[in-house]
C-alpha positions, 0 to 999 in steps of 0.5 A: 506578764508578757503581752504578745502579738499575732499577725496574719495576712491573706488575699481574698480574690473578691471585691471589698463589699463581698469581703466586708459583708462576710467578715462583718456578719457575726453568724459567720464566726462558726464557718471560720472556726475549727470544729474541734474548738466547740464554738457555740454562739449564745447571743440571742437574735444575733444581727447580720452585721456588727456594730460598735457596742455589740456584745457576742457571747459564746463558748469555746472548748480549746483545751481538753474539751473544757467549755470556756465562756467568752464575751467579746465586744465590737468596739470600733467599726469603720465601714469596709476598712476595719473593726475591732473586737475585745474580750470582756469575759474569757480566758485571756487577761487581754484580747484585742483583735483588729480586723483590717481589709483593703482593696488591692489590685485583683482582690482584698488584703485582709490583715489581722492583728491580735494583741493578747495576754494569757492569764496566770502571769509566768505560768501563762507565759509558759503556756503561751510558749508551749501551746497557746501561740501554736493553737492561735496560729492553727486557728488562723491557718484553718480560717485562711484555708476556709477563706481560700476555698471561698475566695481563693484564686480560681485556676482553670484546668487549661492553666493548671495543666501548663504548670504540670 
């Protein structure tokens, strides 16, 4: 039974408070999740900011549009530094997702570390090689593209024409 790690990094060209406020609002999960995942939040009265102990219930449809119930708990929060969500109910045996942000010159470095273990032992390992890892990478790539549009480096037309 393999335990896998997926890491992603991205620079957001904004200040740390703006990045933190967006990333820590659980209502923004839909914004950064691909539409094909069929992501629907079921937690009533979802707060505008995460806190340790917050349980978020939702469904996703990652495989053949079959709905899967998922419950994550926000287990750790350090203001403007990091937070962790862990699956309590869902498709994985283990899901531990660390979200780190750090102010750097010109923006904010965002780093994700996901440690996960698919279900079903050896079959889960095979599924990871065949499609799970690729799908997770595609989800993070989608998120990167959305956040680049929101917080990407702005290049004005004059600078752009100089590079043509």
